PDBQT receptor file of N, H, CA, C and O in Angstrom, charges set to zero:
ATOM      1  N   MET A   1     -72.287-116.116   0.923  1.00  0.00    +0.000 N 
ATOM      2  CA  MET A   1     -71.690-115.360   0.620  1.00  0.00    +0.000 C 
ATOM      3  C   MET A   1     -71.200-115.252  -0.850  1.00  0.00    +0.000 C 
ATOM      4  O   MET A   1     -70.497-114.322  -1.246  1.00  0.00    +0.000 OA
ATOM      5  N   LEU A   2     -71.701-116.452  -1.755  1.00  0.00    +0.000 N 
ATOM      6  H   LEU A   2     -72.272-117.208  -1.433  1.00  0.00    +0.000 HD
ATOM      7  CA  LEU A   2     -71.360-116.430  -2.635  1.00  0.00    +0.000 C 
ATOM      8  C   LEU A   2     -72.302-115.536  -3.353  1.00  0.00    +0.000 C 
ATOM      9  O   LEU A   2     -71.872-114.462  -3.772  1.00  0.00    +0.000 OA
ATOM     10  N   PRO A   3     -73.757-115.922  -3.569  1.00  0.00    +0.000 N 
ATOM     11  CA  PRO A   3     -74.978-115.408  -3.911  1.00  0.00    +0.000 C 
ATOM     12  C   PRO A   3     -74.282-113.515  -4.175  1.00  0.00    +0.000 C 
ATOM     13  O   PRO A   3     -74.109-113.165  -5.342  1.00  0.00    +0.000 OA
ATOM     14  N   TYR A   4     -73.952-112.474  -3.005  1.00  0.00    +0.000 N 
ATOM     15  H   TYR A   4     -74.093-112.758  -2.056  1.00  0.00    +0.000 HD
ATOM     16  CA  TYR A   4     -73.522-111.239  -2.589  1.00  0.00    +0.000 C 
ATOM     17  C   TYR A   4     -72.823-111.312  -3.610  1.00  0.00    +0.000 C 
ATOM     18  O   TYR A   4     -73.270-110.902  -4.681  1.00  0.00    +0.000 OA
ATOM     19  N   MET A   5     -71.260-111.982  -3.480  1.00  0.00    +0.000 N 
ATOM     20  H   MET A   5     -70.897-112.315  -2.610  1.00  0.00    +0.000 HD
ATOM     21  CA  MET A   5     -70.456-111.148  -4.685  1.00  0.00    +0.000 C 
ATOM     22  C   MET A   5     -70.980-111.505  -5.826  1.00  0.00    +0.000 C 
ATOM     23  O   MET A   5     -70.806-110.485  -6.493  1.00  0.00    +0.000 OA
ATOM     24  N   GLY A   6     -71.479-112.225  -6.473  1.00  0.00    +0.000 N 
ATOM     25  H   GLY A   6     -71.620-113.054  -5.931  1.00  0.00    +0.000 HD
ATOM     26  CA  GLY A   6     -71.921-112.412  -7.706  1.00  0.00    +0.000 C 
ATOM     27  C   GLY A   6     -72.533-110.795  -8.000  1.00  0.00    +0.000 C 
ATOM     28  O   GLY A   6     -71.969-110.137  -8.874  1.00  0.00    +0.000 OA
ATOM     29  N   LEU A   7     -73.864-110.104  -7.135  1.00  0.00    +0.000 N 
ATOM     30  H   LEU A   7     -74.322-110.639  -6.425  1.00  0.00    +0.000 HD
ATOM     31  CA  LEU A   7     -74.313-109.032  -7.651  1.00  0.00    +0.000 C 
ATOM     32  C   LEU A   7     -73.889-108.030  -7.878  1.00  0.00    +0.000 C 
ATOM     33  O   LEU A   7     -74.151-107.183  -8.733  1.00  0.00    +0.000 OA
ATOM     34  N   LEU A   8     -72.329-108.169  -6.116  1.00  0.00    +0.000 N 
ATOM     35  H   LEU A   8     -72.116-108.857  -5.422  1.00  0.00    +0.000 HD
ATOM     36  CA  LEU A   8     -71.239-107.196  -6.524  1.00  0.00    +0.000 C 
ATOM     37  C   LEU A   8     -70.690-107.021  -7.844  1.00  0.00    +0.000 C 
ATOM     38  O   LEU A   8     -70.745-106.031  -8.573  1.00  0.00    +0.000 OA
ATOM     39  N   HIS A   9     -70.080-108.288  -8.058  1.00  0.00    +0.000 N 
ATOM     40  H   HIS A   9     -70.035-109.093  -7.466  1.00  0.00    +0.000 HD
ATOM     41  CA  HIS A   9     -69.100-108.235  -9.434  1.00  0.00    +0.000 C 
ATOM     42  C   HIS A   9     -69.994-108.063 -10.528  1.00  0.00    +0.000 C 
ATOM     43  O   HIS A   9     -69.322-107.901 -11.546  1.00  0.00    +0.000 OA
ATOM     44  N   SER A  10     -71.576-108.016 -10.834  1.00  0.00    +0.000 N 
ATOM     45  H   SER A  10     -72.122-108.147 -10.007  1.00  0.00    +0.000 HD
ATOM     46  CA  SER A  10     -72.030-107.872 -11.462  1.00  0.00    +0.000 C 
ATOM     47  C   SER A  10     -72.332-105.785 -11.801  1.00  0.00    +0.000 C 
ATOM     48  O   SER A  10     -72.427-105.192 -12.875  1.00  0.00    +0.000 OA
ATOM     49  N   ALA A  11     -72.384-105.358 -10.661  1.00  0.00    +0.000 N 
ATOM     50  H   ALA A  11     -72.307-105.840  -9.788  1.00  0.00    +0.000 HD
ATOM     51  CA  ALA A  11     -72.201-103.863 -10.465  1.00  0.00    +0.000 C 
ATOM     52  C   ALA A  11     -71.041-103.528 -10.841  1.00  0.00    +0.000 C 
ATOM     53  O   ALA A  11     -70.879-102.870 -11.869  1.00  0.00    +0.000 OA
ATOM     54  N   LEU A  12     -70.184-103.867 -10.184  1.00  0.00    +0.000 N 
ATOM     55  H   LEU A  12     -70.315-104.401  -9.349  1.00  0.00    +0.000 HD
ATOM     56  CA  LEU A  12     -68.986-103.247 -10.189  1.00  0.00    +0.000 C 
ATOM     57  C   LEU A  12     -68.369-103.172 -11.875  1.00  0.00    +0.000 C 
ATOM     58  O   LEU A  12     -67.746-102.156 -12.181  1.00  0.00    +0.000 OA
ATOM     59  N   GLY A  13     -68.594-104.427 -13.080  1.00  0.00    +0.000 N 
ATOM     60  H   GLY A  13     -69.100-105.253 -12.830  1.00  0.00    +0.000 HD
ATOM     61  CA  GLY A  13     -68.890-104.495 -14.186  1.00  0.00    +0.000 C 
ATOM     62  C   GLY A  13     -69.348-103.639 -15.000  1.00  0.00    +0.000 C 
ATOM     63  O   GLY A  13     -68.884-103.119 -16.015  1.00  0.00    +0.000 OA
ATOM     64  N   ALA A  14     -70.470-103.528 -14.359  1.00  0.00    +0.000 N 
ATOM     65  H   ALA A  14     -70.847-103.950 -13.534  1.00  0.00    +0.000 HD
ATOM     66  CA  ALA A  14     -71.894-102.657 -15.256  1.00  0.00    +0.000 C 
ATOM     67  C   ALA A  14     -71.152-101.277 -15.537  1.00  0.00    +0.000 C 
ATOM     68  O   ALA A  14     -71.034-100.694 -16.615  1.00  0.00    +0.000 OA
ATOM     69  N   GLU A  15     -70.496-100.762 -13.779  1.00  0.00    +0.000 N 
ATOM     70  H   GLU A  15     -70.592-101.235 -12.903  1.00  0.00    +0.000 HD
ATOM     71  CA  GLU A  15     -71.047 -99.224 -13.897  1.00  0.00    +0.000 C 
ATOM     72  C   GLU A  15     -68.924 -98.758 -13.786  1.00  0.00    +0.000 C 
ATOM     73  O   GLU A  15     -68.737 -97.542 -13.819  1.00  0.00    +0.000 OA
ATOM     74  N   LEU A  16     -67.662 -99.584 -13.679  1.00  0.00    +0.000 N 
ATOM     75  H   LEU A  16     -67.815-100.572 -13.652  1.00  0.00    +0.000 HD
ATOM     76  CA  LEU A  16     -66.355 -99.380 -14.114  1.00  0.00    +0.000 C 
ATOM     77  C   LEU A  16     -66.484 -98.876 -15.165  1.00  0.00    +0.000 C 
ATOM     78  O   LEU A  16     -65.908 -97.788 -15.121  1.00  0.00    +0.000 OA
ATOM     79  N   GLY A  17     -67.040 -99.088 -16.375  1.00  0.00    +0.000 N 
ATOM     80  H   GLY A  17     -67.508 -99.971 -16.411  1.00  0.00    +0.000 HD
ATOM     81  CA  GLY A  17     -66.379 -98.762 -17.539  1.00  0.00    +0.000 C 
ATOM     82  C   GLY A  17     -66.267 -97.287 -17.788  1.00  0.00    +0.000 C 
ATOM     83  O   GLY A  17     -65.278 -96.737 -18.273  1.00  0.00    +0.000 OA
ATOM     84  N   ASP A  18     -67.387 -96.695 -17.404  1.00  0.00    +0.000 N 
ATOM     85  H   ASP A  18     -68.190 -97.142 -17.010  1.00  0.00    +0.000 HD
ATOM     86  CA  ASP A  18     -67.241 -95.210 -17.634  1.00  0.00    +0.000 C 
ATOM     87  C   ASP A  18     -65.718 -94.417 -16.844  1.00  0.00    +0.000 C 
ATOM     88  O   ASP A  18     -64.744 -93.766 -17.221  1.00  0.00    +0.000 OA
ATOM     89  N   PHE A  19     -66.282 -94.967 -15.549  1.00  0.00    +0.000 N 
ATOM     90  H   PHE A  19     -67.074 -95.495 -15.243  1.00  0.00    +0.000 HD
ATOM     91  CA  PHE A  19     -65.005 -94.592 -14.668  1.00  0.00    +0.000 C 
ATOM     92  C   PHE A  19     -62.990 -94.955 -15.292  1.00  0.00    +0.000 C 
ATOM     93  O   PHE A  19     -61.971 -94.443 -14.829  1.00  0.00    +0.000 OA
ATOM     94  N   MET A  20     -63.093 -95.785 -16.210  1.00  0.00    +0.000 N 
ATOM     95  H   MET A  20     -63.920 -96.202 -16.586  1.00  0.00    +0.000 HD
ATOM     96  CA  MET A  20     -62.113 -96.600 -16.323  1.00  0.00    +0.000 C 
ATOM     97  C   MET A  20     -61.529 -95.687 -17.825  1.00  0.00    +0.000 C 
ATOM     98  O   MET A  20     -60.372 -95.350 -18.080  1.00  0.00    +0.000 OA
ATOM     99  N   GLN A  21     -62.408 -95.529 -18.400  1.00  0.00    +0.000 N 
ATOM    100  H   GLN A  21     -63.347 -95.803 -18.193  1.00  0.00    +0.000 HD
ATOM    101  CA  GLN A  21     -62.725 -93.815 -19.769  1.00  0.00    +0.000 C 
ATOM    102  C   GLN A  21     -62.486 -92.984 -18.898  1.00  0.00    +0.000 C 
ATOM    103  O   GLN A  21     -61.380 -92.799 -19.407  1.00  0.00    +0.000 OA
ATOM    104  N   GLY A  22     -62.480 -92.240 -17.980  1.00  0.00    +0.000 N 
ATOM    105  H   GLY A  22     -63.378 -92.389 -17.566  1.00  0.00    +0.000 HD
ATOM    106  CA  GLY A  22     -62.547 -90.783 -17.545  1.00  0.00    +0.000 C 
ATOM    107  C   GLY A  22     -63.956 -90.298 -18.221  1.00  0.00    +0.000 C 
ATOM    108  O   GLY A  22     -63.959 -89.220 -18.816  1.00  0.00    +0.000 OA
ATOM    109  N   LYS A  23     -64.886 -90.903 -18.158  1.00  0.00    +0.000 N 
ATOM    110  H   LYS A  23     -64.883 -91.778 -17.674  1.00  0.00    +0.000 HD
ATOM    111  CA  LYS A  23     -66.302 -89.880 -18.243  1.00  0.00    +0.000 C 
ATOM    112  C   LYS A  23     -66.822 -89.979 -17.085  1.00  0.00    +0.000 C 
ATOM    113  O   LYS A  23     -67.955 -89.498 -17.099  1.00  0.00    +0.000 OA
ATOM    114  N   GLU A  24     -66.416 -90.526 -15.723  1.00  0.00    +0.000 N 
ATOM    115  H   GLU A  24     -65.495 -90.917 -15.712  1.00  0.00    +0.000 HD
ATOM    116  CA  GLU A  24     -67.076 -90.006 -14.343  1.00  0.00    +0.000 C 
ATOM    117  C   GLU A  24     -65.563 -90.311 -13.471  1.00  0.00    +0.000 C 
ATOM    118  O   GLU A  24     -64.578 -91.037 -13.604  1.00  0.00    +0.000 OA
ATOM    119  N   SER A  25     -66.026 -89.360 -12.597  1.00  0.00    +0.000 N 
ATOM    120  H   SER A  25     -66.826 -88.770 -12.490  1.00  0.00    +0.000 HD
ATOM    121  CA  SER A  25     -65.112 -89.439 -11.080  1.00  0.00    +0.000 C 
ATOM    122  C   SER A  25     -65.545 -90.671 -10.445  1.00  0.00    +0.000 C 
ATOM    123  O   SER A  25     -66.623 -91.265 -10.491  1.00  0.00    +0.000 OA
ATOM    124  N   ALA A  26     -64.162 -90.987  -9.680  1.00  0.00    +0.000 N 
ATOM    125  H   ALA A  26     -63.286 -90.505  -9.642  1.00  0.00    +0.000 HD
ATOM    126  CA  ALA A  26     -64.043 -92.221  -8.977  1.00  0.00    +0.000 C 
ATOM    127  C   ALA A  26     -65.462 -91.845  -7.856  1.00  0.00    +0.000 C 
ATOM    128  O   ALA A  26     -66.308 -92.739  -7.834  1.00  0.00    +0.000 OA
ATOM    129  N   GLU A  27     -65.621 -91.153  -7.356  1.00  0.00    +0.000 N 
ATOM    130  H   GLU A  27     -64.934 -90.427  -7.374  1.00  0.00    +0.000 HD
ATOM    131  CA  GLU A  27     -66.917 -90.841  -6.194  1.00  0.00    +0.000 C 
ATOM    132  C   GLU A  27     -67.982 -91.786  -7.373  1.00  0.00    +0.000 C 
ATOM    133  O   GLU A  27     -68.306 -92.973  -7.350  1.00  0.00    +0.000 OA
ATOM    134  N   GLN A  28     -68.326 -90.674  -8.356  1.00  0.00    +0.000 N 
ATOM    135  H   GLN A  28     -68.062 -89.709  -8.375  1.00  0.00    +0.000 HD
ATOM    136  CA  GLN A  28     -69.342 -91.095  -8.804  1.00  0.00    +0.000 C 
ATOM    137  C   GLN A  28     -69.719 -92.910  -9.180  1.00  0.00    +0.000 C 
ATOM    138  O   GLN A  28     -70.721 -93.568  -9.461  1.00  0.00    +0.000 OA
ATOM    139  N   ALA A  29     -68.624 -93.099  -9.031  1.00  0.00    +0.000 N 
ATOM    140  H   ALA A  29     -67.809 -92.565  -8.804  1.00  0.00    +0.000 HD
ATOM    141  CA  ALA A  29     -68.472 -94.573 -10.243  1.00  0.00    +0.000 C 
ATOM    142  C   ALA A  29     -68.602 -95.293  -9.149  1.00  0.00    +0.000 C 
ATOM    143  O   ALA A  29     -68.934 -96.467  -9.310  1.00  0.00    +0.000 OA
ATOM    144  N   LEU A  30     -68.338 -94.696  -7.503  1.00  0.00    +0.000 N 
ATOM    145  H   LEU A  30     -68.068 -93.742  -7.372  1.00  0.00    +0.000 HD
ATOM    146  CA  LEU A  30     -68.677 -95.466  -6.463  1.00  0.00    +0.000 C 
ATOM    147  C   LEU A  30     -70.417 -95.274  -6.389  1.00  0.00    +0.000 C 
ATOM    148  O   LEU A  30     -71.375 -95.909  -6.829  1.00  0.00    +0.000 OA
ATOM    149  N   ALA A  31     -70.354 -94.850  -6.112  1.00  0.00    +0.000 N 
ATOM    150  H   ALA A  31     -69.575 -94.335  -5.754  1.00  0.00    +0.000 HD
ATOM    151  CA  ALA A  31     -72.483 -93.983  -5.940  1.00  0.00    +0.000 C 
ATOM    152  C   ALA A  31     -73.044 -94.829  -6.786  1.00  0.00    +0.000 C 
ATOM    153  O   ALA A  31     -74.016 -95.514  -6.469  1.00  0.00    +0.000 OA
ATOM    154  N   ASP A  32     -72.396 -94.871  -8.138  1.00  0.00    +0.000 N 
ATOM    155  H   ASP A  32     -71.606 -94.314  -8.396  1.00  0.00    +0.000 HD
ATOM    156  CA  ASP A  32     -73.384 -95.769  -9.037  1.00  0.00    +0.000 C 
ATOM    157  C   ASP A  32     -73.149 -97.605  -9.011  1.00  0.00    +0.000 C 
ATOM    158  O   ASP A  32     -73.833 -98.463  -9.570  1.00  0.00    +0.000 OA
ATOM    159  N   ILE A  33     -72.345 -97.709  -8.441  1.00  0.00    +0.000 N 
ATOM    160  H   ILE A  33     -71.790 -97.012  -7.988  1.00  0.00    +0.000 HD
ATOM    161  CA  ILE A  33     -71.780 -99.280  -8.038  1.00  0.00    +0.000 C 
ATOM    162  C   ILE A  33     -72.598 -99.405  -6.629  1.00  0.00    +0.000 C 
ATOM    163  O   ILE A  33     -73.213-100.434  -6.352  1.00  0.00    +0.000 OA
ATOM    164  N   GLU A  34     -72.563 -98.527  -5.959  1.00  0.00    +0.000 N 
ATOM    165  H   GLU A  34     -72.063 -97.691  -6.184  1.00  0.00    +0.000 HD
ATOM    166  CA  GLU A  34     -73.099 -98.886  -4.627  1.00  0.00    +0.000 C 
ATOM    167  C   GLU A  34     -74.812 -98.709  -4.848  1.00  0.00    +0.000 C 
ATOM    168  O   GLU A  34     -75.557 -99.426  -4.180  1.00  0.00    +0.000 OA
ATOM    169  N   ALA A  35     -75.377 -97.721  -5.815  1.00  0.00    +0.000 N 
ATOM    170  H   ALA A  35     -74.771 -97.139  -6.358  1.00  0.00    +0.000 HD
ATOM    171  CA  ALA A  35     -76.726 -98.204  -6.565  1.00  0.00    +0.000 C 
ATOM    172  C   ALA A  35     -77.413 -99.156  -6.469  1.00  0.00    +0.000 C 
ATOM    173  O   ALA A  35     -78.273 -99.605  -5.711  1.00  0.00    +0.000 OA
ATOM    174  N   ALA A  36     -76.526 -99.598  -8.025  1.00  0.00    +0.000 N 
ATOM    175  H   ALA A  36     -75.828 -99.233  -8.640  1.00  0.00    +0.000 HD
ATOM    176  CA  ALA A  36     -76.341-100.604  -8.821  1.00  0.00    +0.000 C 
ATOM    177  C   ALA A  36     -76.754-102.185  -7.539  1.00  0.00    +0.000 C 
ATOM    178  O   ALA A  36     -77.629-103.050  -7.497  1.00  0.00    +0.000 OA
ATOM    179  N   TYR A  37     -75.906-101.932  -6.950  1.00  0.00    +0.000 N 
ATOM    180  H   TYR A  37     -75.195-101.229  -6.985  1.00  0.00    +0.000 HD
ATOM    181  CA  TYR A  37     -75.769-102.975  -6.255  1.00  0.00    +0.000 C 
ATOM    182  C   TYR A  37     -77.274-103.161  -5.097  1.00  0.00    +0.000 C 
ATOM    183  O   TYR A  37     -78.022-104.092  -4.802  1.00  0.00    +0.000 OA
ATOM    184  N   ILE A  38     -77.140-101.562  -4.672  1.00  0.00    +0.000 N 
ATOM    185  H   ILE A  38     -76.532-100.805  -4.913  1.00  0.00    +0.000 HD
ATOM    186  CA  ILE A  38     -78.412-101.838  -3.496  1.00  0.00    +0.000 C 
ATOM    187  C   ILE A  38     -79.798-102.543  -4.526  1.00  0.00    +0.000 C 
ATOM    188  O   ILE A  38     -80.591-103.401  -4.139  1.00  0.00    +0.000 OA
ATOM    189  N   ALA A  39     -79.770-101.874  -5.913  1.00  0.00    +0.000 N 
ATOM    190  H   ALA A  39     -79.125-101.177  -6.227  1.00  0.00    +0.000 HD
ATOM    191  CA  ALA A  39     -81.285-102.378  -6.395  1.00  0.00    +0.000 C 
ATOM    192  C   ALA A  39     -80.768-104.107  -6.559  1.00  0.00    +0.000 C 
ATOM    193  O   ALA A  39     -81.288-105.114  -6.077  1.00  0.00    +0.000 OA
ATOM    194  N   ALA A  40     -79.646-103.973  -7.364  1.00  0.00    +0.000 N 
ATOM    195  H   ALA A  40     -79.224-103.156  -7.756  1.00  0.00    +0.000 HD
ATOM    196  CA  ALA A  40     -80.092-105.527  -7.850  1.00  0.00    +0.000 C 
ATOM    197  C   ALA A  40     -80.001-106.835  -6.153  1.00  0.00    +0.000 C 
ATOM    198  O   ALA A  40     -80.131-108.049  -6.306  1.00  0.00    +0.000 OA
ATOM    199  N   ALA A  41     -79.838-106.385  -5.177  1.00  0.00    +0.000 N 
ATOM    200  H   ALA A  41     -79.732-105.398  -5.053  1.00  0.00    +0.000 HD
ATOM    201  CA  ALA A  41     -79.791-107.332  -3.488  1.00  0.00    +0.000 C 
ATOM    202  C   ALA A  41     -81.569-107.384  -3.313  1.00  0.00    +0.000 C 
ATOM    203  O   ALA A  41     -82.338-108.345  -3.352  1.00  0.00    +0.000 OA
ATOM    204  N   LYS A  42     -81.872-105.602  -3.064  1.00  0.00    +0.000 N 
ATOM    205  H   LYS A  42     -81.247-104.822  -3.032  1.00  0.00    +0.000 HD
ATOM    206  CA  LYS A  42     -83.130-105.980  -2.941  1.00  0.00    +0.000 C 
ATOM    207  C   LYS A  42     -84.253-106.542  -3.890  1.00  0.00    +0.000 C 
ATOM    208  O   LYS A  42     -85.301-106.956  -3.394  1.00  0.00    +0.000 OA
ATOM    209  N   GLU A  43     -84.000-106.565  -5.546  1.00  0.00    +0.000 N 
ATOM    210  H   GLU A  43     -83.149-106.229  -5.949  1.00  0.00    +0.000 HD
ATOM    211  CA  GLU A  43     -84.389-107.477  -6.058  1.00  0.00    +0.000 C 
ATOM    212  C   GLU A  43     -84.221-108.765  -6.120  1.00  0.00    +0.000 C 
ATOM    213  O   GLU A  43     -85.020-109.385  -6.821  1.00  0.00    +0.000 OA
ATOM    214  N   ALA A  44     -83.270-109.429  -5.493  1.00  0.00    +0.000 N 
ATOM    215  H   ALA A  44     -82.621-108.925  -4.924  1.00  0.00    +0.000 HD
ATOM    216  CA  ALA A  44     -83.339-110.317  -4.868  1.00  0.00    +0.000 C 
ATOM    217  C   ALA A  44     -83.549-111.074  -3.468  1.00  0.00    +0.000 C 
ATOM    218  O   ALA A  44     -83.272-112.252  -3.239  1.00  0.00    +0.000 OA
ATOM    219  N   GLY A  45     -84.003-110.299  -2.738  1.00  0.00    +0.000 N 
ATOM    220  H   GLY A  45     -84.228-109.342  -2.924  1.00  0.00    +0.000 HD
ATOM    221  CA  GLY A  45     -84.174-110.102  -1.447  1.00  0.00    +0.000 C 
ATOM    222  C   GLY A  45     -83.572-110.155  -0.161  1.00  0.00    +0.000 C 
ATOM    223  O   GLY A  45     -83.953-110.145   1.010  1.00  0.00    +0.000 OA
ATOM    224  N   PHE A  46     -82.583-110.211  -0.736  1.00  0.00    +0.000 N 
ATOM    225  H   PHE A  46     -82.273-110.219  -1.687  1.00  0.00    +0.000 HD
ATOM    226  CA  PHE A  46     -81.378-109.808   0.363  1.00  0.00    +0.000 C 
ATOM    227  C   PHE A  46     -81.472-108.770   1.279  1.00  0.00    +0.000 C 
ATOM    228  O   PHE A  46     -80.996-108.851   2.411  1.00  0.00    +0.000 OA
ATOM    229  N   LEU A  47     -82.231-107.511   0.727  1.00  0.00    +0.000 N 
ATOM    230  H   LEU A  47     -82.618-107.445  -0.193  1.00  0.00    +0.000 HD
ATOM    231  CA  LEU A  47     -81.845-106.371   1.540  1.00  0.00    +0.000 C 
ATOM    232  C   LEU A  47     -83.416-105.658   1.720  1.00  0.00    +0.000 C 
ATOM    233  O   LEU A  47     -83.553-104.622   2.371  1.00  0.00    +0.000 OA
TER     234      LEU A  47
C-alpha cells in the first residue's frame, strides 16, 4: 500500500493549493487530484 499512498500524497500536494487559495471549487480540485493520481499510477504500472 505504501507506493500507492505516496502517489496519492504527491497528487494531493500538487493539486490542493488552488482549492485552498480559492482559485477552484472542491469538485474541480478533486477531479484534478483524481486525474493526477491515475496518470501517476498508470506511469508507475499500478493501473
